[in-house]
PDB file of N, CA, C and O in Angstrom:
ATOM      1  N   MET A   1     -10.994 -13.636  -0.544  1.00  0.00           N
ATOM      2  CA  MET A   1     -10.348 -13.109  -1.738  1.00  0.00           C
ATOM      3  C   MET A   1      -9.580 -11.830  -1.397  1.00  0.00           C
ATOM      4  O   MET A   1      -8.490 -11.579  -1.911  1.00  0.00           O
ATOM      5  N   ARG A   2     -10.171 -11.050  -0.535  1.00  0.00           N
ATOM      6  CA  ARG A   2      -9.546  -9.775  -0.184  1.00  0.00           C
ATOM      7  C   ARG A   2      -8.212  -9.983   0.529  1.00  0.00           C
ATOM      8  O   ARG A   2      -7.261  -9.235   0.305  1.00  0.00           O
ATOM      9  N   SER A   3      -8.147 -10.999   1.386  1.00  0.00           N
ATOM     10  CA  SER A   3      -6.906 -11.231   2.119  1.00  0.00           C
ATOM     11  C   SER A   3      -5.802 -11.723   1.193  1.00  0.00           C
ATOM     12  O   SER A   3      -4.625 -11.465   1.446  1.00  0.00           O
ATOM     13  N   ILE A   4      -6.162 -12.421   0.134  1.00  0.00           N
ATOM     14  CA  ILE A   4      -5.164 -12.867  -0.846  1.00  0.00           C
ATOM     15  C   ILE A   4      -4.455 -11.658  -1.429  1.00  0.00           C
ATOM     16  O   ILE A   4      -3.226 -11.612  -1.481  1.00  0.00           O
ATOM     17  N   PHE A   5      -5.222 -10.698  -1.857  1.00  0.00           N
ATOM     18  CA  PHE A   5      -4.622  -9.501  -2.449  1.00  0.00           C
ATOM     19  C   PHE A   5      -3.850  -8.685  -1.427  1.00  0.00           C
ATOM     20  O   PHE A   5      -2.852  -8.047  -1.764  1.00  0.00           O
ATOM     21  N   SER A   6      -4.301  -8.702  -0.189  1.00  0.00           N
ATOM     22  CA  SER A   6      -3.568  -7.964   0.829  1.00  0.00           C
ATOM     23  C   SER A   6      -2.209  -8.606   1.093  1.00  0.00           C
ATOM     24  O   SER A   6      -1.234  -7.901   1.353  1.00  0.00           O
ATOM     25  N   HIS A   7      -2.132  -9.942   1.029  1.00  0.00           N
ATOM     26  CA  HIS A   7      -0.841 -10.627   1.193  1.00  0.00           C
ATOM     27  C   HIS A   7       0.103 -10.278   0.046  1.00  0.00           C
ATOM     28  O   HIS A   7       1.279  -9.986   0.264  1.00  0.00           O
ATOM     29  N   ILE A   8      -0.418 -10.311  -1.160  1.00  0.00           N
ATOM     30  CA  ILE A   8       0.412  -9.980  -2.325  1.00  0.00           C
ATOM     31  C   ILE A   8       0.877  -8.535  -2.240  1.00  0.00           C
ATOM     32  O   ILE A   8       2.052  -8.240  -2.456  1.00  0.00           O
ATOM     33  N   ALA A   9      -0.037  -7.646  -1.931  1.00  0.00           N
ATOM     34  CA  ALA A   9       0.317  -6.225  -1.841  1.00  0.00           C
ATOM     35  C   ALA A   9       1.353  -5.982  -0.758  1.00  0.00           C
ATOM     36  O   ALA A   9       2.256  -5.164  -0.935  1.00  0.00           O
ATOM     37  N   HIS A  10       1.235  -6.678   0.352  1.00  0.00           N
ATOM     38  CA  HIS A  10       2.198  -6.523   1.437  1.00  0.00           C
ATOM     39  C   HIS A  10       3.603  -6.885   0.967  1.00  0.00           C
ATOM     40  O   HIS A  10       4.546  -6.140   1.233  1.00  0.00           O
ATOM     41  N   PHE A  11       3.763  -8.008   0.276  1.00  0.00           N
ATOM     42  CA  PHE A  11       5.085  -8.424  -0.174  1.00  0.00           C
ATOM     43  C   PHE A  11       5.632  -7.503  -1.254  1.00  0.00           C
ATOM     44  O   PHE A  11       6.824  -7.197  -1.262  1.00  0.00           O
ATOM     45  N   ILE A  12       4.786  -7.065  -2.151  1.00  0.00           N
ATOM     46  CA  ILE A  12       5.252  -6.151  -3.191  1.00  0.00           C
ATOM     47  C   ILE A  12       5.662  -4.822  -2.568  1.00  0.00           C
ATOM     48  O   ILE A  12       6.709  -4.271  -2.909  1.00  0.00           O
ATOM     49  N   HIS A  13       4.846  -4.310  -1.664  1.00  0.00           N
ATOM     50  CA  HIS A  13       5.155  -3.041  -1.021  1.00  0.00           C
ATOM     51  C   HIS A  13       6.459  -3.130  -0.238  1.00  0.00           C
ATOM     52  O   HIS A  13       7.290  -2.225  -0.318  1.00  0.00           O
ATOM     53  N   ALA A  14       6.647  -4.199   0.511  1.00  0.00           N
ATOM     54  CA  ALA A  14       7.879  -4.363   1.300  1.00  0.00           C
ATOM     55  C   ALA A  14       9.094  -4.474   0.393  1.00  0.00           C
ATOM     56  O   ALA A  14      10.164  -3.966   0.729  1.00  0.00           O
ATOM     57  N   SER A  15       8.946  -5.127  -0.745  1.00  0.00           N
ATOM     58  CA  SER A  15      10.059  -5.292  -1.675  1.00  0.00           C
ATOM     59  C   SER A  15      10.425  -3.977  -2.340  1.00  0.00           C
ATOM     60  O   SER A  15      11.604  -3.650  -2.476  1.00  0.00           O
ATOM     61  N   VAL A  16       9.429  -3.233  -2.750  1.00  0.00           N
ATOM     62  CA  VAL A  16       9.680  -1.953  -3.411  1.00  0.00           C
ATOM     63  C   VAL A  16      10.241  -0.944  -2.414  1.00  0.00           C
ATOM     64  O   VAL A  16      11.153  -0.186  -2.745  1.00  0.00           O
ATOM     65  N   ALA A  17       9.708  -0.930  -1.210  1.00  0.00           N
ATOM     66  CA  ALA A  17      10.177   0.006  -0.186  1.00  0.00           C
ATOM     67  C   ALA A  17      11.638  -0.236   0.168  1.00  0.00           C
ATOM     68  O   ALA A  17      12.368   0.704   0.482  1.00  0.00           O
ATOM     69  N   SER A  18      12.064  -1.491   0.118  1.00  0.00           N
ATOM     70  CA  SER A  18      13.453  -1.801   0.438  1.00  0.00           C
ATOM     71  C   SER A  18      14.368  -1.564  -0.762  1.00  0.00           C
ATOM     72  O   SER A  18      15.591  -1.606  -0.623  1.00  0.00           O
ATOM     73  N   GLY A  19      13.791  -1.318  -1.931  1.00  0.00           N
ATOM     74  CA  GLY A  19      14.582  -1.057  -3.130  1.00  0.00           C
ATOM     75  C   GLY A  19      15.136  -2.318  -3.767  1.00  0.00           C
ATOM     76  O   GLY A  19      15.965  -2.237  -4.673  1.00  0.00           O
ATOM     77  N   ASP A  20      14.700  -3.459  -3.317  1.00  0.00           N
ATOM     78  CA  ASP A  20      15.193  -4.739  -3.826  1.00  0.00           C
ATOM     79  C   ASP A  20      14.290  -5.208  -4.969  1.00  0.00           C
ATOM     80  O   ASP A  20      13.232  -5.791  -4.732  1.00  0.00           O
ATOM     81  N   THR A  21      14.714  -4.952  -6.203  1.00  0.00           N
ATOM     82  CA  THR A  21      13.886  -5.322  -7.350  1.00  0.00           C
ATOM     83  C   THR A  21      13.847  -6.825  -7.556  1.00  0.00           C
ATOM     84  O   THR A  21      12.886  -7.339  -8.128  1.00  0.00           O
ATOM     85  N   HIS A  22      14.863  -7.541  -7.107  1.00  0.00           N
ATOM     86  CA  HIS A  22      14.850  -9.003  -7.233  1.00  0.00           C
ATOM     87  C   HIS A  22      13.814  -9.623  -6.296  1.00  0.00           C
ATOM     88  O   HIS A  22      13.260 -10.681  -6.596  1.00  0.00           O
ATOM     89  N   ALA A  23      13.556  -8.976  -5.176  1.00  0.00           N
ATOM     90  CA  ALA A  23      12.564  -9.490  -4.236  1.00  0.00           C
ATOM     91  C   ALA A  23      11.168  -9.438  -4.832  1.00  0.00           C
ATOM     92  O   ALA A  23      10.333 -10.292  -4.536  1.00  0.00           O
ATOM     93  N   VAL A  24      10.909  -8.441  -5.669  1.00  0.00           N
ATOM     94  CA  VAL A  24       9.596  -8.350  -6.314  1.00  0.00           C
ATOM     95  C   VAL A  24       9.353  -9.583  -7.171  1.00  0.00           C
ATOM     96  O   VAL A  24       8.227 -10.076  -7.248  1.00  0.00           O
ATOM     97  N   GLU A  25      10.396 -10.081  -7.813  1.00  0.00           N
ATOM     98  CA  GLU A  25      10.281 -11.269  -8.647  1.00  0.00           C
ATOM     99  C   GLU A  25      10.010 -12.511  -7.816  1.00  0.00           C
ATOM    100  O   GLU A  25       9.461 -13.488  -8.326  1.00  0.00           O
ATOM    101  N   GLY A  26      10.386 -12.490  -6.547  1.00  0.00           N
ATOM    102  CA  GLY A  26      10.211 -13.651  -5.687  1.00  0.00           C
ATOM    103  C   GLY A  26       9.012 -13.560  -4.766  1.00  0.00           C
ATOM    104  O   GLY A  26       8.996 -14.188  -3.707  1.00  0.00           O
ATOM    105  N   VAL A  27       8.016 -12.794  -5.149  1.00  0.00           N
ATOM    106  CA  VAL A  27       6.836 -12.630  -4.302  1.00  0.00           C
ATOM    107  C   VAL A  27       6.172 -13.972  -4.051  1.00  0.00           C
ATOM    108  O   VAL A  27       5.856 -14.295  -2.906  1.00  0.00           O
ATOM    109  N   ALA A  28       5.953 -14.751  -5.085  1.00  0.00           N
ATOM    110  CA  ALA A  28       5.301 -16.051  -4.918  1.00  0.00           C
ATOM    111  C   ALA A  28       6.147 -16.971  -4.046  1.00  0.00           C
ATOM    112  O   ALA A  28       5.616 -17.707  -3.214  1.00  0.00           O
ATOM    113  N   LYS A  29       7.453 -16.928  -4.235  1.00  0.00           N
ATOM    114  CA  LYS A  29       8.349 -17.755  -3.429  1.00  0.00           C
ATOM    115  C   LYS A  29       8.253 -17.370  -1.958  1.00  0.00           C
ATOM    116  O   LYS A  29       8.176 -18.241  -1.091  1.00  0.00           O
ATOM    117  N   ASN A  30       8.257 -16.077  -1.674  1.00  0.00           N
ATOM    118  CA  ASN A  30       8.142 -15.605  -0.295  1.00  0.00           C
ATOM    119  C   ASN A  30       6.812 -16.024   0.335  1.00  0.00           C
ATOM    120  O   ASN A  30       6.767 -16.430   1.497  1.00  0.00           O
ATOM    121  N   LEU A  31       5.741 -15.923  -0.435  1.00  0.00           N
ATOM    122  CA  LEU A  31       4.433 -16.326   0.072  1.00  0.00           C
ATOM    123  C   LEU A  31       4.409 -17.821   0.389  1.00  0.00           C
ATOM    124  O   LEU A  31       3.869 -18.230   1.416  1.00  0.00           O
ATOM    125  N   MET A  32       4.990 -18.630  -0.486  1.00  0.00           N
ATOM    126  CA  MET A  32       5.005 -20.073  -0.262  1.00  0.00           C
ATOM    127  C   MET A  32       5.884 -20.443   0.934  1.00  0.00           C
ATOM    128  O   MET A  32       5.551 -21.360   1.684  1.00  0.00           O
ATOM    129  N   GLU A  33       6.997 -19.740   1.118  1.00  0.00           N
ATOM    130  CA  GLU A  33       7.854 -20.006   2.272  1.00  0.00           C
ATOM    131  C   GLU A  33       7.135 -19.664   3.573  1.00  0.00           C
ATOM    132  O   GLU A  33       7.244 -20.396   4.557  1.00  0.00           O
ATOM    133  N   ARG A  34       6.409 -18.566   3.579  1.00  0.00           N
ATOM    134  CA  ARG A  34       5.640 -18.207   4.775  1.00  0.00           C
ATOM    135  C   ARG A  34       4.525 -19.209   5.021  1.00  0.00           C
ATOM    136  O   ARG A  34       4.227 -19.538   6.169  1.00  0.00           O
ATOM    137  N   ALA A  35       3.903 -19.701   3.944  1.00  0.00           N
ATOM    138  CA  ALA A  35       2.846 -20.702   4.093  1.00  0.00           C
ATOM    139  C   ALA A  35       3.409 -21.975   4.713  1.00  0.00           C
ATOM    140  O   ALA A  35       2.780 -22.577   5.584  1.00  0.00           O
ATOM    141  N   GLU A  36       4.582 -22.379   4.269  1.00  0.00           N
ATOM    142  CA  GLU A  36       5.203 -23.579   4.819  1.00  0.00           C
ATOM    143  C   GLU A  36       5.518 -23.389   6.305  1.00  0.00           C
ATOM    144  O   GLU A  36       5.323 -24.302   7.107  1.00  0.00           O
ATOM    145  N   ALA A  37       6.001 -22.209   6.662  1.00  0.00           N
ATOM    146  CA  ALA A  37       6.331 -21.924   8.055  1.00  0.00           C
ATOM    147  C   ALA A  37       5.085 -21.883   8.938  1.00  0.00           C
ATOM    148  O   ALA A  37       5.142 -22.259  10.108  1.00  0.00           O
ATOM    149  N   ASP A  38       3.968 -21.431   8.388  1.00  0.00           N
ATOM    150  CA  ASP A  38       2.727 -21.298   9.156  1.00  0.00           C
ATOM    151  C   ASP A  38       1.871 -22.563   9.155  1.00  0.00           C
ATOM    152  O   ASP A  38       0.892 -22.642   9.897  1.00  0.00           O
ATOM    153  N   ALA A  39       2.219 -23.540   8.345  1.00  0.00           N
ATOM    154  CA  ALA A  39       1.357 -24.710   8.147  1.00  0.00           C
ATOM    155  C   ALA A  39       1.039 -25.437   9.453  1.00  0.00           C
ATOM    156  O   ALA A  39      -0.097 -25.869   9.652  1.00  0.00           O
ATOM    157  N   GLY A  40       2.007 -25.578  10.331  1.00  0.00           N
ATOM    158  CA  GLY A  40       1.763 -26.297  11.580  1.00  0.00           C
ATOM    159  C   GLY A  40       0.993 -25.499  12.608  1.00  0.00           C
ATOM    160  O   GLY A  40       0.257 -26.067  13.415  1.00  0.00           O
ATOM    161  N   ARG A  41       1.155 -24.189  12.588  1.00  0.00           N
ATOM    162  CA  ARG A  41       0.505 -23.334  13.588  1.00  0.00           C
ATOM    163  C   ARG A  41      -0.877 -22.877  13.161  1.00  0.00           C
ATOM    164  O   ARG A  41      -1.813 -22.878  13.961  1.00  0.00           O
ATOM    165  N   ASP A  42      -1.007 -22.489  11.907  1.00  0.00           N
ATOM    166  CA  ASP A  42      -2.267 -21.914  11.433  1.00  0.00           C
ATOM    167  C   ASP A  42      -2.529 -22.382  10.001  1.00  0.00           C
ATOM    168  O   ASP A  42      -2.209 -21.667   9.051  1.00  0.00           O
ATOM    169  N   PRO A  43      -3.105 -23.571   9.838  1.00  0.00           N
ATOM    170  CA  PRO A  43      -3.321 -24.127   8.496  1.00  0.00           C
ATOM    171  C   PRO A  43      -4.189 -23.243   7.591  1.00  0.00           C
ATOM    172  O   PRO A  43      -3.982 -23.191   6.379  1.00  0.00           O
ATOM    173  N   HIS A  44      -5.155 -22.553   8.191  1.00  0.00           N
ATOM    174  CA  HIS A  44      -6.029 -21.679   7.384  1.00  0.00           C
ATOM    175  C   HIS A  44      -5.231 -20.521   6.788  1.00  0.00           C
ATOM    176  O   HIS A  44      -5.387 -20.190   5.613  1.00  0.00           O
ATOM    177  N   HIS A  45      -4.388 -19.916   7.597  1.00  0.00           N
ATOM    178  CA  HIS A  45      -3.560 -18.815   7.105  1.00  0.00           C
ATOM    179  C   HIS A  45      -2.566 -19.323   6.064  1.00  0.00           C
ATOM    180  O   HIS A  45      -2.299 -18.642   5.074  1.00  0.00           O
ATOM    181  N   ALA A  46      -2.019 -20.517   6.284  1.00  0.00           N
ATOM    182  CA  ALA A  46      -1.094 -21.100   5.314  1.00  0.00           C
ATOM    183  C   ALA A  46      -1.790 -21.293   3.963  1.00  0.00           C
ATOM    184  O   ALA A  46      -1.199 -21.036   2.914  1.00  0.00           O
ATOM    185  N   GLN A  47      -3.035 -21.740   3.993  1.00  0.00           N
ATOM    186  CA  GLN A  47      -3.769 -21.926   2.741  1.00  0.00           C
ATOM    187  C   GLN A  47      -4.035 -20.590   2.060  1.00  0.00           C
ATOM    188  O   GLN A  47      -3.980 -20.505   0.833  1.00  0.00           O
ATOM    189  N   GLU A  48      -4.320 -19.559   2.824  1.00  0.00           N
ATOM    190  CA  GLU A  48      -4.516 -18.227   2.237  1.00  0.00           C
ATOM    191  C   GLU A  48      -3.239 -17.748   1.545  1.00  0.00           C
ATOM    192  O   GLU A  48      -3.295 -17.165   0.462  1.00  0.00           O
ATOM    193  N   LEU A  49      -2.090 -17.996   2.174  1.00  0.00           N
ATOM    194  CA  LEU A  49      -0.821 -17.598   1.575  1.00  0.00           C
ATOM    195  C   LEU A  49      -0.549 -18.374   0.287  1.00  0.00           C
ATOM    196  O   LEU A  49      -0.066 -17.807  -0.693  1.00  0.00           O
ATOM    197  N   ARG A  50      -0.859 -19.665   0.289  1.00  0.00           N
ATOM    198  CA  ARG A  50      -0.686 -20.466  -0.934  1.00  0.00           C
ATOM    199  C   ARG A  50      -1.592 -19.952  -2.049  1.00  0.00           C
ATOM    200  O   ARG A  50      -1.180 -19.871  -3.206  1.00  0.00           O
ATOM    201  N   SER A  51      -2.812 -19.611  -1.697  1.00  0.00           N
ATOM    202  CA  SER A  51      -3.754 -19.073  -2.680  1.00  0.00           C
ATOM    203  C   SER A  51      -3.255 -17.742  -3.229  1.00  0.00           C
ATOM    204  O   SER A  51      -3.396 -17.457  -4.418  1.00  0.00           O
ATOM    205  N   ALA A  52      -2.672 -16.932  -2.354  1.00  0.00           N
ATOM    206  CA  ALA A  52      -2.122 -15.644  -2.789  1.00  0.00           C
ATOM    207  C   ALA A  52      -0.974 -15.858  -3.761  1.00  0.00           C
ATOM    208  O   ALA A  52      -0.865 -15.138  -4.754  1.00  0.00           O
ATOM    209  N   ALA A  53      -0.112 -16.838  -3.491  1.00  0.00           N
ATOM    210  CA  ALA A  53       0.993 -17.141  -4.393  1.00  0.00           C
ATOM    211  C   ALA A  53       0.478 -17.595  -5.759  1.00  0.00           C
ATOM    212  O   ALA A  53       0.983 -17.165  -6.796  1.00  0.00           O
ATOM    213  N   CYS A  54      -0.518 -18.455  -5.747  1.00  0.00           N
ATOM    214  CA  CYS A  54      -1.093 -18.921  -7.018  1.00  0.00           C
ATOM    215  C   CYS A  54      -1.770 -17.788  -7.778  1.00  0.00           C
ATOM    216  O   CYS A  54      -1.657 -17.712  -9.002  1.00  0.00           O
ATOM    217  N   ALA A  55      -2.463 -16.918  -7.079  1.00  0.00           N
ATOM    218  CA  ALA A  55      -3.109 -15.779  -7.732  1.00  0.00           C
ATOM    219  C   ALA A  55      -2.061 -14.860  -8.342  1.00  0.00           C
ATOM    220  O   ALA A  55      -2.234 -14.369  -9.457  1.00  0.00           O
ATOM    221  N   TYR A  56      -0.983 -14.629  -7.618  1.00  0.00           N
ATOM    222  CA  TYR A  56       0.100 -13.774  -8.137  1.00  0.00           C
ATOM    223  C   TYR A  56       0.690 -14.385  -9.409  1.00  0.00           C
ATOM    224  O   TYR A  56       0.898 -13.687 -10.401  1.00  0.00           O
ATOM    225  N   LEU A  57       0.957 -15.684  -9.373  1.00  0.00           N
ATOM    226  CA  LEU A  57       1.545 -16.337 -10.549  1.00  0.00           C
ATOM    227  C   LEU A  57       0.595 -16.319 -11.743  1.00  0.00           C
ATOM    228  O   LEU A  57       1.036 -16.190 -12.884  1.00  0.00           O
ATOM    229  N   SER A  58      -0.692 -16.445 -11.489  1.00  0.00           N
ATOM    230  CA  SER A  58      -1.644 -16.423 -12.611  1.00  0.00           C
ATOM    231  C   SER A  58      -1.725 -15.049 -13.254  1.00  0.00           C
ATOM    232  O   SER A  58      -2.005 -14.939 -14.447  1.00  0.00           O
ATOM    233  N   VAL A  59      -1.485 -14.004 -12.477  1.00  0.00           N
ATOM    234  CA  VAL A  59      -1.499 -12.640 -13.021  1.00  0.00           C
ATOM    235  C   VAL A  59      -0.207 -12.355 -13.769  1.00  0.00           C
ATOM    236  O   VAL A  59      -0.218 -11.738 -14.834  1.00  0.00           O
ATOM    237  N   VAL A  60       0.907 -12.810 -13.204  1.00  0.00           N
ATOM    238  CA  VAL A  60       2.217 -12.535 -13.796  1.00  0.00           C
ATOM    239  C   VAL A  60       2.386 -13.267 -15.117  1.00  0.00           C
ATOM    240  O   VAL A  60       2.954 -12.724 -16.064  1.00  0.00           O
ATOM    241  N   ARG A  61       1.900 -14.484 -15.180  1.00  0.00           N
ATOM    242  CA  ARG A  61       2.055 -15.276 -16.406  1.00  0.00           C
ATOM    243  C   ARG A  61       1.116 -14.755 -17.434  1.00  0.00           C
ATOM    244  O   ARG A  61       1.074 -15.272 -18.551  1.00  0.00           O
TER     245      ARG A  61
END
């Protein structure tokens, strides 16, 4: 559970630090894209990223 929040926090922090407010809106999209990229190399990490995206969407909605 802790790593899910760390993934979300990482993307939000990177988006805010870059000043890109549109990137903050795409946090779940970014997490899912990274999960897709990692799926073949590290399925466990890919699942953590997917879980982080779902957790983010459940909070935002």
